[in-house]
C-alpha positions as CSV (number, residue, x, y, z in Angstrom):
1,M,-0.1,0.3,0.1
2,A,2.9,2.4,0.9
3,A,4.7,1.6,-2.3
4,S,1.6,2.3,-4.1
5,G,0.9,5.4,-2.5
6,I,4.3,6.6,-3.2
7,E,4.3,5.7,-6.8
8,D,0.8,7.4,-7.3
9,A,2.4,10.3,-6.0
10,I,5.1,10.3,-8.0
11,G,2.8,9.7,-11.2
12,Q,0.7,12.9,-10.2
13,R,3.9,15.2,-9.8
14,S,5.1,13.8,-13.3
15,H,1.5,14.4,-14.8
16,G,1.4,18.1,-13.5
17,L,5.0,19.0,-14.6
18,L,3.9,17.7,-17.7
19,S,0.8,19.9,-17.6
20,R,2.5,23.1,-16.7
21,M,5.4,22.4,-19.4
22,L,2.9,21.6,-22.2
23,G,0.8,24.9,-21.1
24,Q,3.9,27.1,-21.5
25,Q,4.0,29.1,-24.7
26,A,8.0,29.1,-24.6
27,F,7.7,25.5,-24.8
28,W,5.6,25.3,-28.4
29,V,7.7,28.3,-29.4
30,F,11.0,25.7,-28.8
31,I,9.2,22.9,-30.3
32,A,8.4,25.1,-33.4
33,A,12.4,26.2,-33.6
34,V,13.4,22.7,-33.2
35,L,10.7,21.8,-36.4
36,A,11.9,24.6,-38.7
37,C,15.7,23.6,-38.1
38,L,14.7,20.0,-38.7
39,A,12.6,21.2,-42.3
40,L,15.5,23.5,-43.4
41,T,18.0,20.5,-42.7
42,A,16.0,18.9,-45.2
43,L,15.0,21.2,-47.5
44,T,18.9,22.8,-48.1
45,D,22.2,21.6,-48.2
46,T,23.3,24.6,-46.1
47,F,21.7,25.2,-43.0
48,A,23.2,22.6,-41.2
49,T,26.4,23.4,-42.3
50,P,29.0,24.2,-39.1
51,Q,29.6,27.9,-40.8
52,N,25.8,28.9,-41.0
53,L,24.8,27.5,-37.4
54,F,27.6,29.2,-36.2
55,N,26.3,32.7,-37.8
56,V,22.3,31.8,-36.8
57,T,23.6,31.2,-33.3
58,R,26.1,34.4,-33.1
59,N,23.0,36.6,-34.8
60,F,20.6,35.8,-32.7
61,A,22.4,36.5,-29.7
62,F,22.3,40.4,-29.8
63,V,18.8,40.1,-29.8
64,G,18.7,37.9,-27.1
65,I,20.7,39.8,-24.9
66,M,18.6,43.0,-25.3
67,A,15.6,40.8,-25.0
68,L,16.5,39.6,-21.6
69,G,16.2,43.4,-20.6
70,M,12.9,43.8,-22.4
71,T,11.9,40.6,-20.4
72,V,12.0,42.1,-17.2
73,V,10.4,45.7,-18.2
74,I,7.5,43.8,-20.0
75,I,7.2,41.5,-16.8
76,S,7.1,44.8,-14.6
77,G,4.0,46.3,-17.1
78,G,6.4,48.6,-19.3
79,I,7.5,48.9,-22.5
80,D,11.0,49.9,-23.7
81,L,11.1,51.5,-27.6
82,S,14.8,52.8,-27.2
83,V,16.8,49.8,-27.0
84,G,17.4,50.0,-30.5
85,S,19.2,53.6,-29.9
86,V,21.0,52.4,-27.0
87,L,22.6,49.9,-28.9
88,C,23.7,52.1,-31.3
89,L,24.7,54.8,-28.8
90,S,26.6,52.2,-26.7
91,A,28.6,51.1,-29.7
92,M,29.2,54.6,-30.8
93,V,30.6,55.7,-27.6
94,L,32.6,53.0,-27.6
95,A,34.2,53.4,-30.9
96,I,35.0,57.1,-30.2
97,T,37.0,56.1,-27.2
98,M,38.7,53.7,-28.7
99,N,39.7,55.6,-31.6
100,A,41.1,58.4,-29.5
101,G,43.6,55.4,-28.2
102,H,42.1,54.6,-25.0
103,P,42.1,50.8,-24.1
104,L,39.0,48.3,-24.7
105,W,38.1,48.1,-21.1
106,L,37.8,52.1,-20.7
107,G,35.6,52.2,-24.1
108,C,33.1,49.5,-22.5
109,A,33.0,51.8,-19.3
110,T,32.4,54.7,-21.0
111,A,29.5,52.7,-23.5
112,L,28.0,51.3,-20.4
113,A,28.1,54.5,-18.5
114,A,26.2,56.2,-21.5
115,S,23.7,53.3,-21.6
116,L,23.2,53.6,-17.8
117,V,22.5,57.4,-18.1
118,V,20.0,56.4,-20.6
119,G,18.3,53.9,-18.7
120,T,18.1,56.0,-15.3
121,I,16.4,59.0,-17.4
122,N,14.0,56.5,-18.6
123,G,13.1,55.1,-15.3
124,V,13.2,58.4,-13.5
125,L,10.7,59.9,-16.0
126,I,8.4,56.7,-16.1
127,A,8.7,56.2,-11.8
128,Y,8.6,59.9,-10.9
129,V,7.1,62.0,-13.3
130,R,4.3,59.5,-14.3
131,I,4.8,59.4,-17.8
132,P,3.6,56.6,-19.5
133,S,6.7,54.2,-20.6
134,F,5.5,54.0,-24.3
135,V,5.9,57.8,-24.6
136,V,9.2,58.3,-22.7
137,T,11.1,55.4,-24.5
138,L,9.8,56.3,-27.9
139,G,11.1,59.9,-27.1
140,M,14.5,58.5,-26.0
141,L,14.7,56.4,-29.0
142,S,15.2,59.6,-31.1
143,V,17.2,61.2,-28.4
144,G,19.8,58.1,-28.1
145,R,20.0,58.1,-32.0
146,G,20.5,62.0,-32.3
147,T,23.1,61.5,-29.5
148,A,25.0,59.3,-31.4
149,M,25.3,61.2,-34.6
150,V,25.9,64.4,-32.7
151,L,29.1,62.5,-31.2
152,S,29.9,60.7,-34.2
153,Q,29.1,64.0,-36.5
154,N,26.9,61.3,-38.3
155,K,30.5,59.6,-39.6
156,M,31.5,56.0,-39.8
157,I,34.2,54.6,-37.3
158,F,36.1,51.7,-38.5
159,Q,39.4,52.5,-36.4
160,F,39.5,51.3,-32.9
161,G,43.2,51.9,-31.8
162,P,45.5,49.6,-30.4
163,D,42.6,47.1,-28.7
164,E,41.4,46.9,-32.2
165,K,41.8,43.0,-32.3
166,L,40.5,42.4,-28.9
167,L,37.6,43.8,-29.7
168,F,37.1,42.1,-33.0
169,W,37.4,38.6,-31.3
170,L,35.3,39.6,-28.3
171,G,32.5,40.3,-31.0
172,G,33.5,38.0,-33.9
173,G,35.6,35.5,-32.3
174,S,34.9,32.2,-30.8
175,T,35.8,30.1,-27.8
176,F,35.9,26.1,-28.0
177,G,33.9,26.8,-31.2
178,I,31.0,28.8,-29.6
179,A,30.6,32.7,-31.0
180,N,31.5,34.8,-28.0
181,P,28.3,36.5,-28.0
182,V,26.8,33.4,-27.4
183,I,28.7,32.4,-24.1
184,V,27.7,36.4,-23.4
185,L,24.1,35.7,-23.9
186,A,24.2,32.3,-22.0
187,L,26.0,33.9,-18.8
188,L,23.5,36.6,-19.1
189,A,20.4,34.6,-19.5
190,V,21.7,32.5,-16.3
191,V,21.8,35.6,-14.1
192,T,18.5,37.2,-15.0
193,A,16.9,34.2,-14.4
194,L,18.1,33.6,-11.3
195,M,17.4,37.0,-10.4
196,L,13.9,36.7,-11.5
197,K,13.7,33.1,-9.8
198,W,15.3,33.8,-6.6
199,T,15.7,37.6,-5.6
200,R,13.5,39.6,-3.9
201,W,13.9,42.2,-6.8
202,G,12.8,39.6,-9.1
203,C,9.6,38.8,-7.2
204,H,8.9,42.4,-6.8
205,V,9.0,43.2,-10.7
206,F,6.2,40.2,-11.1
207,A,4.3,41.7,-8.3
208,I,4.2,45.5,-9.8
209,G,3.2,43.7,-13.1
210,S,0.8,42.0,-11.8
211,N,-0.8,44.4,-9.9
212,E,1.0,47.9,-9.0
213,K,-1.8,49.0,-6.4
214,A,-1.5,46.1,-4.5
215,A,2.5,46.3,-4.5
216,V,2.4,49.9,-3.3
217,L,0.0,48.4,-0.7
218,T,2.6,45.8,0.5
219,G,5.2,48.3,0.7
220,I,7.3,47.7,-2.2
221,G,9.1,50.5,-3.7
222,V,7.4,50.7,-7.1
223,R,9.3,53.9,-8.0
224,R,12.8,52.5,-7.4
225,L,11.9,49.3,-8.6
226,K,10.7,50.9,-12.1
227,V,13.9,52.7,-12.3
228,S,16.0,49.8,-11.9
229,V,14.2,47.8,-14.4
230,F,14.6,50.2,-17.1
231,I,18.5,50.7,-16.0
232,F,18.7,46.9,-16.5
233,S,17.0,47.3,-20.0
234,S,19.7,50.0,-21.0
235,L,22.4,47.9,-19.4
236,M,21.7,44.8,-21.7
237,A,21.1,46.8,-24.8
238,G,24.9,48.4,-24.1
239,I,26.5,45.2,-23.6
240,A,25.1,44.2,-27.1
241,G,26.0,47.3,-28.7
242,I,29.7,46.3,-27.6
243,L,29.4,43.2,-28.8
244,E,27.9,44.2,-32.5
245,A,30.4,46.8,-32.7
246,G,33.1,44.2,-32.4
247,W,31.2,41.9,-35.0
248,L,30.8,44.2,-37.5
249,G,34.2,46.0,-37.3
250,G,32.4,49.6,-38.0
251,V,30.0,51.5,-36.3
252,T,27.4,53.8,-37.9
253,T,24.6,55.5,-36.7
254,N,21.8,53.3,-38.3
255,L,23.1,50.5,-36.2
256,G,20.1,48.8,-34.3
257,Q,17.6,50.8,-36.1
258,S,14.3,49.2,-35.9
259,M,15.7,46.4,-33.8
260,E,12.9,47.5,-30.8
261,L,10.5,45.3,-33.2
262,G,12.4,42.2,-33.0
263,V,13.6,42.7,-29.7
264,I,9.9,43.0,-28.4
265,A,8.8,40.2,-30.7
266,A,11.2,37.6,-29.1
267,T,10.0,38.5,-25.9
268,V,6.1,38.2,-26.7
269,I,6.6,35.4,-29.0
270,G,8.3,33.8,-26.1
271,G,5.2,33.9,-23.4
272,A,5.7,37.4,-22.2
273,N,2.7,39.5,-21.5
274,L,2.5,42.8,-22.6
275,M,0.2,43.6,-19.7
276,G,2.7,42.5,-17.4
277,G,3.2,39.9,-14.7
278,A,4.3,37.2,-17.0
279,G,7.5,36.2,-18.8
280,T,10.5,34.0,-18.7
281,V,14.1,34.4,-19.7
282,F,14.2,30.7,-21.6
283,G,11.0,32.1,-23.6
284,S,12.7,35.2,-24.6
285,V,15.9,33.3,-26.1
286,V,14.1,30.9,-27.9
287,G,12.0,33.8,-29.4
288,A,14.7,35.2,-30.6
289,A,16.3,32.1,-31.7
290,L,13.0,31.4,-33.8
291,I,13.2,35.0,-35.7
292,E,16.7,34.5,-36.6
293,V,15.6,31.0,-38.2
294,I,13.3,32.3,-39.9
295,R,15.4,35.0,-41.2
296,N,18.0,32.6,-42.1
297,S,15.7,30.2,-43.8
298,L,14.0,33.1,-46.1
299,I,17.8,33.6,-47.3
300,L,18.4,30.2,-47.9
301,L,15.4,29.2,-49.8
302,G,15.4,32.5,-51.9
303,I,12.5,34.2,-50.6
304,S,12.8,38.3,-50.1
305,T,13.7,39.2,-46.8
306,F,10.8,41.9,-46.8
307,W,8.4,38.9,-45.9
308,Q,10.7,38.8,-42.3
309,G,8.9,41.5,-40.9
310,I,5.2,40.3,-42.2
311,F,6.2,37.1,-40.3
312,V,7.2,38.7,-37.2
313,G,4.6,41.4,-36.8
314,S,2.1,38.5,-37.5
315,F,3.8,36.4,-34.8
316,I,3.5,39.4,-32.5
317,V,-0.4,39.4,-33.1
318,I,-0.9,35.8,-32.5
319,A,1.2,35.2,-29.8
320,V,-0.7,38.2,-28.1
321,A,-4.4,36.9,-29.0
322,F,-3.4,33.0,-27.8
323,D,-2.1,34.9,-24.5
324,R,-5.4,36.7,-24.1
325,I,-7.8,33.8,-25.4
326,R,-5.7,31.6,-22.0
327,A,-6.4,34.3,-19.7
328,N,-10.1,34.7,-20.8
329,R,-10.7,30.8,-20.4
330,E,-8.8,30.7,-17.0
331,S,-11.0,33.6,-15.8
332,D,-14.2,32.2,-17.1
333,G,-13.2,28.9,-15.6
């Protein structure tokens, strides 16, 4: 009897875990990405080649890193439309600093400092002045890119001083056959997931996204928390900017343009709720991977990349629609 009871308990637990996994949007996005990869492997001779897989993983890493910050923002109930411009500003500050003969570490420090300033301004205006995040970050989208144009006089920078090779290795090189940006993405994803899962900060982020008024009543410092959320988002965009500058070997003021759509799409496709209170790091990374696989498949199959925008926009609408349908069913139940 005891053994039978233990077996029943294990069976119920396994069934519960399976049910929860099947109920996660991120799981189905992961399955879709795997199926897409298998289909491309069968349909083309070039997708599964080591060089193409290396390029795919490296390319989605930049969006994936930015999606980590966007995930936290969306969970908190906000939106950050300035991440593409922050990426550009970060890369440009790095380029200008290194072009002047300074070492890589100083270039990275100044680039991240510029990103943190943007995130702080966003957070303060949203949390303390109470301007909607959509409006603030939309304005900062123009301010950030305009600042990059002013600093560079709208010129391309492709010389990075004495540490140029080190920068190129950081963004375009590999370690043990894995692109360095992918390694950075993996490390940041683990750190972000642990912060959301096991820290008070992470719990409070979910709390204000689920019900901000209730969070205020429980004593959570909502304003300070919102500032930290937007600082985190800009920090991730700043890191992505440094890596992308190293990969491209040059920085222009159109770097990261319209990248916000891809980042938001990756986050929403991965299961983040634009209403706030829901989202996972795994889902956002998988969402970024799926978008890059789609982009790569269009190129390999000879289909115009103009279709990418149609696919990405459709995926956002479909993902939000499914989330609304699921929420309505839960409320009705």
